[in-house]
C-alpha positions as CSV (number, residue, x, y, z in Angstrom):
1,X,31.8,21.4,4.2
2,X,33.2,22.5,0.8
3,X,35.1,20.5,-1.8
4,X,38.4,22.0,-2.6
5,X,41.0,21.1,-5.2
6,X,44.6,22.2,-4.4
7,X,46.7,22.5,-7.5
8,X,50.3,21.5,-6.9
9,X,51.8,18.9,-4.6
10,X,54.8,20.4,-2.8
11,X,55.3,21.5,0.8
12,X,53.4,24.8,0.2
13,X,50.4,22.9,-1.2
14,X,50.7,20.3,1.7
15,X,50.3,23.3,4.1
16,X,47.4,24.7,2.1
17,X,45.6,21.4,2.0
18,X,46.2,20.8,5.7
19,X,44.7,24.2,6.5
20,X,41.6,23.4,4.5
21,X,41.4,20.0,6.1
22,X,41.6,21.5,9.6
23,X,38.6,23.6,8.6
24,X,36.7,20.3,7.9
25,X,36.6,20.7,4.1
26,X,37.0,17.8,1.7
27,X,40.4,18.1,0.0
28,X,41.6,16.9,-3.3
29,X,45.2,17.5,-4.6
30,X,46.5,17.6,-8.1
31,X,49.6,15.4,-7.9
32,X,50.9,12.9,-5.3
33,X,52.0,14.0,-1.8
34,X,52.5,11.3,0.9
35,X,51.5,13.8,3.7
36,X,48.2,14.9,2.0
37,X,47.4,11.3,1.1
38,X,46.7,10.7,4.8
39,X,43.7,13.0,4.9
40,X,42.9,14.0,1.3
41,X,42.6,12.4,-2.1
42,X,45.6,12.9,-4.4
43,X,44.7,12.6,-8.1
44,X,46.8,12.4,-11.3
45,X,45.1,14.2,-14.1
46,X,46.4,16.5,-16.8
47,X,45.9,20.3,-16.6
48,X,43.4,20.2,-19.5
49,X,41.3,17.7,-17.5
50,X,40.9,20.0,-14.4
51,X,37.7,21.7,-15.4
52,X,36.0,18.4,-16.2
53,X,37.1,17.0,-12.9
54,X,35.8,20.1,-11.1
55,X,32.4,19.8,-12.8
56,X,32.1,16.1,-12.3
57,X,33.0,16.3,-8.6
58,X,31.2,19.5,-7.8
59,X,34.4,21.3,-6.6
60,X,33.5,24.5,-4.8
61,X,37.0,26.1,-5.0
62,X,40.2,25.5,-6.8
63,X,43.3,26.9,-5.0
64,X,46.4,27.2,-7.1
65,X,49.8,26.8,-5.4
66,X,52.7,27.0,-7.9
67,X,53.6,30.1,-9.9
68,X,53.9,28.2,-13.2
69,X,50.2,27.5,-13.4
70,X,49.3,31.1,-12.6
71,X,51.8,32.6,-15.1
72,X,50.5,30.2,-17.7
73,X,46.9,31.4,-17.2
74,X,45.2,28.5,-15.4
75,X,43.0,30.9,-13.5
76,X,41.7,32.5,-16.7
77,X,41.0,29.1,-18.2
78,X,39.0,27.9,-15.2
79,X,37.2,31.2,-14.6
80,X,36.1,31.2,-18.2
81,X,34.4,27.8,-17.6
82,X,32.6,29.1,-14.6
83,X,34.8,27.5,-12.0
84,X,35.6,29.3,-8.7
85,X,39.4,29.7,-8.5
86,X,41.8,31.5,-6.1
87,X,44.8,33.2,-7.6
88,X,45.7,36.1,-10.0
89,X,44.8,36.0,-13.7
90,X,47.6,35.7,-16.2
91,X,47.9,39.5,-16.8
92,X,48.5,40.0,-13.1
93,X,50.7,37.0,-12.6
94,X,53.3,38.7,-14.9
95,X,54.5,40.4,-11.7
96,X,56.3,37.1,-11.0
97,X,56.4,35.8,-14.5
98,X,58.8,38.5,-15.8
99,X,61.5,40.1,-13.6
100,X,62.0,42.7,-16.4
101,X,58.3,43.7,-16.3
102,X,58.3,43.9,-12.5
103,X,61.4,46.1,-12.4
104,X,60.1,48.5,-15.0
105,X,56.7,48.5,-13.2
106,X,58.4,49.4,-9.9
107,X,60.4,52.2,-11.6
108,X,57.2,53.6,-13.3
109,X,55.3,53.8,-10.0
110,X,58.2,54.8,-7.8
111,X,58.1,51.6,-5.7
112,X,61.5,51.4,-3.9
113,X,63.8,48.8,-5.4
114,X,67.4,48.2,-6.4
115,X,69.0,50.0,-9.4
116,X,68.9,47.8,-12.4
117,X,69.4,47.3,-16.2
118,X,67.7,44.7,-18.5
119,X,69.6,42.8,-21.2
120,X,68.8,40.2,-23.9
121,X,72.2,40.5,-25.5
122,X,75.0,38.8,-23.6
123,X,77.7,41.0,-25.2
124,X,76.0,44.2,-24.0
125,X,75.5,42.6,-20.6
126,X,79.2,41.8,-20.3
127,X,80.2,45.3,-21.3
128,X,77.8,46.7,-18.7
129,X,79.4,44.5,-16.0
130,X,82.8,45.9,-16.6
131,X,81.7,49.1,-14.8
132,X,79.7,47.5,-12.0
133,X,80.5,47.4,-8.4
134,X,80.6,43.8,-7.0
135,X,78.9,41.8,-5.7
136,X,76.1,42.2,-8.2
137,X,72.8,40.4,-8.6
138,X,71.8,38.6,-11.9
139,X,68.3,37.4,-12.3
140,X,66.7,35.3,-15.1
141,X,63.7,37.1,-16.3
142,X,61.3,34.1,-16.2
143,X,60.4,31.7,-13.5
144,X,63.1,29.2,-12.4
145,X,61.7,27.4,-9.3
146,X,63.3,30.0,-7.0
147,X,66.8,29.3,-8.3
148,X,67.1,31.9,-11.1
149,X,69.2,34.4,-9.0
150,X,73.0,34.4,-8.7
151,X,75.2,36.8,-6.8
152,X,78.6,36.9,-8.4
153,X,81.5,38.4,-6.4
154,X,83.6,39.5,-9.3
155,X,83.5,39.9,-13.1
156,X,84.8,36.4,-13.8
157,X,82.0,34.8,-11.8
158,X,79.5,37.2,-13.4
159,X,80.7,36.2,-16.9
160,X,80.4,32.5,-16.1
161,X,76.9,33.0,-14.7
162,X,75.8,34.9,-17.8
163,X,77.1,32.3,-20.1
164,X,75.4,29.5,-18.1
165,X,72.1,31.4,-18.1
166,X,72.0,33.0,-21.6
167,X,74.1,30.7,-23.7
168,X,73.8,27.3,-22.1
169,X,70.2,27.8,-21.0
170,X,70.6,26.7,-17.4
171,X,67.0,27.9,-16.8
172,X,65.8,27.1,-20.3
173,X,64.0,30.1,-21.9
174,X,63.6,31.9,-18.5
175,X,67.1,33.3,-19.1
176,X,66.7,34.7,-22.6
177,X,66.4,38.1,-20.9
178,X,68.2,38.9,-17.7
179,X,68.1,41.6,-15.1
180,X,71.3,42.9,-13.5
181,X,70.8,44.9,-10.4
182,X,72.7,46.4,-7.5
183,X,73.3,44.2,-4.4
184,X,71.3,45.5,-1.5
185,X,72.6,45.1,2.1
186,X,70.3,44.7,5.1
187,X,67.8,42.5,6.7
188,X,65.7,40.5,4.3
189,X,62.1,39.5,5.1
190,X,59.0,38.1,3.3
191,X,55.7,40.0,3.6
192,X,52.8,38.3,1.9
193,X,49.3,39.8,1.7
194,X,45.8,38.7,0.5
195,X,44.9,41.2,-2.2
196,X,41.6,42.0,-4.0
197,X,41.8,45.1,-6.1
198,X,42.8,47.9,-3.7
199,X,42.1,45.8,-0.6
200,X,45.4,44.6,0.9
201,X,45.4,42.3,4.0
202,X,49.0,41.7,5.3
203,X,50.0,38.4,6.7
204,X,52.6,37.6,9.4
205,X,56.1,38.2,8.2
206,X,58.7,35.5,8.1
207,X,62.4,35.2,7.1
208,X,63.6,32.6,4.6
209,X,67.2,31.4,4.4
210,X,68.0,31.2,0.6
211,X,71.6,30.0,0.6
212,X,72.3,26.3,0.6
213,X,74.7,26.1,3.6
214,X,75.3,27.4,7.1
215,X,76.4,31.0,7.4
216,X,74.5,32.0,4.3
217,X,77.1,30.3,2.0
218,X,76.6,28.4,-1.2
219,X,74.2,28.8,-4.1
220,X,70.7,30.3,-3.9
221,X,68.0,27.7,-3.4
222,X,64.2,27.7,-3.3
223,X,64.6,28.2,0.5
224,X,66.4,26.1,3.2
225,X,64.5,27.1,6.2
226,X,62.2,29.8,7.7
227,X,61.3,31.4,11.0
228,X,59.2,34.0,12.8
229,X,59.2,36.4,14.5
230,X,62.1,38.5,13.1
231,X,63.7,40.5,15.9
232,X,65.1,43.3,13.6
233,X,61.9,44.0,11.7
234,X,59.6,46.4,13.6
235,X,55.9,47.2,13.2
236,X,57.1,50.6,11.8
237,X,59.1,48.7,9.1
238,X,56.0,46.7,8.2
239,X,53.9,49.9,8.0
240,X,56.5,51.4,5.7
241,X,56.4,48.4,3.5
242,X,52.6,48.5,3.3
243,X,52.4,52.2,2.6
244,X,55.3,52.4,0.1
245,X,55.2,49.0,-1.6
246,X,52.2,46.6,-1.2
247,X,49.3,49.1,-1.3
248,X,50.9,51.2,-4.1
249,X,51.5,47.9,-6.0
250,X,47.9,46.8,-5.8
251,X,46.6,50.3,-6.9
252,X,49.2,50.5,-9.7
253,X,48.1,47.0,-11.0
254,X,44.5,48.3,-11.2
255,X,45.8,51.4,-13.0
256,X,47.5,49.1,-15.5
257,X,44.3,47.2,-16.2
258,X,45.7,44.2,-14.3
259,X,43.5,43.8,-11.3
260,X,45.2,41.6,-8.7
261,X,43.2,39.0,-6.8
262,X,45.2,36.5,-4.8
263,X,48.4,36.5,-2.8
264,X,51.0,39.1,-3.4
265,X,54.3,38.2,-2.0
266,X,56.9,40.9,-1.5
267,X,60.5,39.9,-0.9
268,X,61.8,42.9,1.0
269,X,65.1,44.3,2.3
270,X,65.4,46.7,5.2
271,X,68.3,48.9,4.1
272,X,69.9,52.1,5.5
273,X,67.8,54.0,3.0
274,X,64.5,52.3,3.9
275,X,62.5,49.2,2.9
276,X,63.2,48.1,-0.7
277,X,61.6,45.5,-3.0
278,X,63.8,42.6,-4.0
279,X,61.1,40.7,-5.9
280,X,57.4,40.0,-6.3
281,X,55.8,36.6,-6.2
282,X,52.1,36.0,-6.9
283,X,51.5,33.0,-4.6
284,X,52.4,31.7,-1.1
285,X,56.1,31.4,-0.5
286,X,57.7,28.1,0.1
287,X,58.8,27.5,2.9
288,X,57.2,30.7,4.3
289,X,53.6,29.5,3.8
290,X,54.1,26.4,6.0
291,X,54.6,28.5,9.1
292,X,52.5,31.5,8.2
293,X,49.4,29.3,7.6
294,X,49.9,27.8,11.1
295,X,49.7,31.3,12.4
296,X,46.4,32.0,10.6
297,X,43.3,31.6,12.9
298,X,40.7,32.7,10.3
299,X,39.3,30.3,7.8
300,X,41.4,30.2,4.6
301,X,38.2,29.2,2.7
302,X,36.4,32.3,4.0
303,X,39.3,34.5,3.0
304,X,39.6,32.9,-0.4
305,X,35.9,33.6,-1.1
306,X,36.1,37.2,0.2
307,X,39.1,37.9,-2.1
308,X,37.4,36.4,-5.1
309,X,34.2,38.4,-4.5
310,X,36.0,41.6,-3.4
311,X,34.3,41.6,0.0
312,X,35.8,42.9,3.3
313,X,37.0,40.3,5.8
314,X,38.6,40.4,9.3
315,X,41.7,38.2,9.5
316,X,43.0,37.0,12.9
317,X,46.5,35.6,13.7
318,X,48.2,34.0,16.6
319,X,51.7,35.0,17.9
320,X,53.5,31.7,18.3
321,X,57.2,31.6,17.4
322,X,57.8,29.1,14.6
323,X,60.7,27.6,12.7
324,X,60.9,25.2,9.8
325,X,64.0,23.4,8.5
326,X,64.3,22.0,5.0
327,X,65.7,18.5,4.6
328,X,67.3,18.4,1.1
329,X,69.0,15.9,-1.2
330,X,72.8,16.1,-1.2
331,X,73.8,18.1,-4.3
332,X,70.8,20.4,-4.3
333,X,70.3,22.9,-5.8
334,X,72.3,21.4,-8.6
335,X,72.5,17.7,-9.4
336,X,71.2,15.2,-6.9
337,X,70.0,11.6,-6.9
338,X,66.6,10.3,-6.1
339,X,65.2,7.0,-4.6
340,X,66.8,6.9,-1.1
341,X,64.5,5.7,1.7
342,X,63.7,8.1,4.5
343,X,63.2,6.3,7.8
344,X,62.2,7.5,11.3
345,X,59.5,10.0,10.4
346,X,57.0,8.2,12.5
347,X,59.1,9.0,15.5
348,X,58.8,12.8,15.1
349,X,56.1,14.8,17.0
350,X,57.0,17.9,14.9
351,X,54.9,19.0,11.9
352,X,56.2,17.5,8.7
353,X,55.5,18.9,5.3
354,X,56.4,16.8,2.3
355,X,58.1,18.8,-0.4
356,X,59.7,16.3,-2.7
357,X,59.0,12.7,-1.5
358,X,57.3,9.7,-2.9
359,X,55.6,6.8,-1.2
360,X,56.0,3.2,-2.4
361,X,54.7,0.1,-0.5
362,X,54.3,2.2,2.7
363,X,57.8,3.5,2.6
364,X,58.9,7.1,1.9
365,X,61.7,7.8,-0.6
366,X,63.5,10.9,-1.8
367,X,62.0,12.3,-5.1
368,X,63.3,15.8,-5.4
369,X,65.8,18.5,-4.3
370,X,63.9,19.8,-1.2
371,X,62.4,16.8,0.5
372,X,60.7,17.8,3.8
373,X,60.1,20.8,6.0
374,X,60.3,20.0,9.7
375,X,58.4,22.6,11.8
376,X,58.2,23.4,15.5
377,X,56.5,26.1,17.5
378,X,56.8,27.6,21.0
379,X,56.2,30.8,22.8
380,X,59.9,31.4,22.5
381,X,61.9,31.2,19.2
382,X,65.0,29.7,20.9
383,X,62.9,26.9,22.3
384,X,61.3,26.2,18.9
385,X,64.7,26.0,17.3
386,X,66.0,23.6,19.9
387,X,63.0,21.4,19.5
388,X,63.2,21.3,15.7
389,X,66.8,20.3,15.6
390,X,66.3,17.6,18.3
391,X,63.5,16.3,16.2
392,X,65.5,16.1,13.0
393,X,68.1,13.8,14.7
394,X,65.4,11.0,14.5
395,X,65.4,11.1,10.7
396,X,67.5,8.4,8.9
397,X,68.5,8.8,5.3
398,X,71.9,8.3,3.5
399,X,71.6,11.2,1.0
400,X,70.3,14.3,2.9
401,X,71.6,17.5,4.3
402,X,70.2,20.5,6.1
403,X,71.2,23.9,7.5
404,X,72.0,23.9,11.2
405,X,71.6,27.6,11.7
406,X,68.0,28.4,10.7
407,X,66.6,31.2,12.9
408,X,69.9,31.7,14.7
409,X,70.4,35.2,13.1
410,X,67.4,36.4,15.1
411,X,68.9,35.2,18.4
412,X,72.1,37.3,18.1
């Protein structure tokens, strides 16, 4: 039995901690999570205190969940103090840390992606938009909790978005530089892989629903639900993605002197002209990881050690259909209120991942934008969807909403 510290306390980290706990390891979590608190120990320490905590408690592995810690170089800091840690170093995490870097990187190595331009001057960006075909995609260069992407339908919307991002600092300094790229049409999917240098081990694919409301309407969010399998993505599509995107990316990062060790997340689009890259992330997706980790039969601890040490490993998966629906605070992804009690969770038999809740005196309260991910599985996707929505009806809270069409696109 190993001692493992999971850094981060959202739904993704809840799923990671649960996987380690199911493997009979002792789990610690940096930050509070009411779900993890039932089987692990949640601790409140500052980032600069992590290495001392690891030494004092003989932690065998640190597993970093959120991108901000990776982009800021926490892996480097811990490795430099002799602590075993899973995740890419800072010079590799730039793949997610800078949209401008990743787009230029893809262009340099002929990795298929949308046409784009990069701007740090709003006047030049506005001038460029006058000749663009709409809809268009505008991305903040830095990390913005999954919300730094807008898709304006016309010039007026694009101008307002640019002003919000570049002048009014909607995403703080993440929007000092922006990427404007063509809008791709097709079937979107998430392909994550464990990567160690040139070794690339693909995970099960999943499809995230980014828009806030049913029918893919509303603002982009960090993800409102997820499901697998995806009817319209074939094994051939996955092979194409591996051969043209993920494997070349891993090799190119080595070539750049930025060896990648950790999880490479490729947000992909199946278009009429082939599979194209929408974005890179350098960690488990959220909510994708919550269902992908349920599909993983192999020990995550063994995989983590193999990736760190650059050793080969056989990874086994199961083929259950799975769906997860996000319960969010009304107003998300913009302004929302906290502190509403969530009742009825004890009546659910579904898997529950806590994304943004807090526990006080044995009661659960809303404490974020995305609150919970409710998950179900079955041999059949339609049955899993029916079960999850039946389960959600048992939740009582005055300030929540959720999409009612998660997974339905794959049933058409």
